[in-house]
FIMARNU-719366 format. One record per residue (C-alpha): x, y, z. Coordinates in steps of 0.05 Angstrom, whole numbers, padded with zeros to 5 digits, always signed. Example, Ala and Ser with C-alpha at 12.3 -4.5 7.8 and 13.67 -1.06 7.14 Angstrom:
2
+00246-00090+00156
+00273-00021+00143
//
This chain:
199
+00000+00000+00000
+00058+00047+00013
+00088+00039-00056
+00039+00082-00096
+00046+00138-00045
+00122+00133-00049
+00118+00136-00125
+00073+00196-00123
+00121+00232-00076
+00179+00215-00121
+00142+00246-00180
+00130+00309-00139
+00203+00311-00122
+00222+00305-00195
+00174+00361-00214
+00206+00406-00163
+00275+00386-00187
+00256+00403-00258
+00231+00472-00236
+00296+00484-00197
+00338+00462-00257
+00300+00508-00305
+00306+00566-00255
+00381+00557-00249
+00400+00536-00320
+00343+00556-00366
+00310+00511-00417
+00363+00515-00471
+00401+00450-00472
+00367+00424-00409
+00378+00349-00402
+00350+00294-00358
+00420+00291-00327
+00411+00363-00302
+00345+00346-00269
+00373+00282-00240
+00428+00323-00206
+00377+00369-00173
+00335+00308-00152
+00395+00271-00125
+00379+00211-00168
+00408+00173-00227
+00387+00188-00298
+00356+00119-00300
+00312+00134-00240
+00287+00198-00272
+00274+00161-00338
+00234+00108-00301
+00182+00160-00282
+00190+00206-00342
+00221+00172-00404
+00214+00238-00443
+00239+00303-00414
+00180+00342-00443
+00131+00299-00404
+00166+00321-00340
+00168+00394-00364
+00093+00392-00377
+00081+00367-00306
+00127+00422-00279
+00093+00475-00321
+00025+00452-00295
+00050+00454-00223
+00080+00523-00231
+00015+00548-00262
-00027+00521-00204
+00019+00548-00150
+00024+00617-00181
-00051+00625-00192
-00077+00595-00127
-00026+00632-00084
-00051+00699-00109
-00124+00676-00106
-00116+00659-00032
-00086+00727-00017
-00138+00765-00057
-00195+00726-00023
-00173+00754+00044
-00183+00827+00023
-00240+00868+00050
-00247+00915-00009
-00234+00917-00083
-00182+00972-00074
-00142+00927-00027
-00153+00867-00073
-00126+00903-00134
-00063+00923-00095
-00053+00851-00070
-00065+00823-00140
-00009+00868-00166
+00037+00850-00109
+00027+00775-00120
+00030+00781-00196
+00098+00815-00194
+00130+00780-00134
+00180+00817-00091
+00253+00797-00084
+00289+00744-00125
+00249+00711-00181
+00222+00645-00154
+00229+00578-00188
+00154+00579-00204
+00159+00646-00240
+00223+00625-00276
+00187+00563-00301
+00128+00601-00327
+00167+00653-00365
+00220+00606-00391
+00163+00567-00422
+00129+00627-00454
+00173+00623-00516
+00175+00546-00514
+00099+00545-00518
+00103+00566-00591
+00130+00497-00607
+00086+00455-00561
+00010+00451-00561
+00009+00424-00490
+00051+00482-00463
+00011+00532-00503
-00053+00506-00473
-00026+00513-00402
-00003+00584-00417
-00072+00601-00447
-00108+00573-00386
-00065+00614-00338
-00077+00677-00379
-00153+00667-00377
-00153+00653-00302
-00111+00714-00286
-00153+00759-00331
-00215+00733-00296
-00184+00747-00228
-00171+00820-00246
-00238+00827-00281
-00276+00801-00220
-00240+00851-00175
-00253+00908-00223
-00327+00892-00228
-00332+00885-00153
-00300+00954-00146
-00347+00985-00197
-00408+00956-00160
-00382+00985-00095
-00366+01052-00129
-00293+01045-00109
-00275+01046-00183
-00302+01099-00230
-00289+01078-00301
-00325+01072-00368
-00273+01025-00396
-00285+00951-00408
-00267+00911-00346
-00242+00855-00392
-00196+00903-00430
-00167+00932-00366
-00155+00862-00338
-00121+00839-00402
-00075+00899-00402
-00058+00888-00329
-00038+00816-00341
+00002+00835-00403
+00040+00887-00363
+00054+00836-00309
+00081+00789-00361
+00125+00842-00391
+00157+00863-00326
+00166+00791-00301
+00197+00770-00367
+00249+00825-00362
+00266+00804-00291
+00272+00731-00310
+00318+00754-00366
+00362+00790-00314
+00348+00860-00340
+00381+00900-00284
+00340+00962-00302
+00274+00927-00284
+00256+00910-00212
+00194+00884-00179
+00184+00952-00146
+00186+00987-00214
+00137+00937-00244
+00088+00945-00187
+00092+01021-00188
+00079+01024-00263
+00022+00974-00261
-00012+01007-00202
-00004+01075-00235
-00039+01048-00297
-00095+01017-00256
-00105+01079-00213
-00111+01121-00275
-00156+01076-00317
-00201+01056-00258
-00208+01126-00230
-00200+01097-00161
-00243+01136-00113
-00205+01170-00056
//
């Protein structure tokens, strides 16, 4: 009875090892050997669970997507007002400090998605969920008269997510001119302006 649980845990460990390897080395030239080193296993052990590296990368992409989305959902759900929620959504969308393995995984795979239908589908799903998150906050704020705007809530949400992606991509790419603080300030300035946030 313990064997299936042990196998499931080993798969989770390998998914995390793949995320750590991508964060440290990038996708270009990534090999099962690299992931095996991070997992502390032999290449054969990794191949037993994931004979093809892309199968493992798809699992890691899915895990990164789930963590990134649900983490910010949990934080937003604790907010008492739409104004607080929009600020928290921005903070969680452009994380502070060093770029995490989850974020590295997501943005490394942005360009890879153009060559893989499975990765493209995961990226599309995350986009739609994040747009919906912002759109729900915006519509809540409009209903409470915290936000005063005639713009489409969908359009504002799409632009917010696109700005997040742009700033995060620059940080993942080690652009020293772009910081999480800069990204948050610029995104909040856009949202304050377009939403006409009531003082």
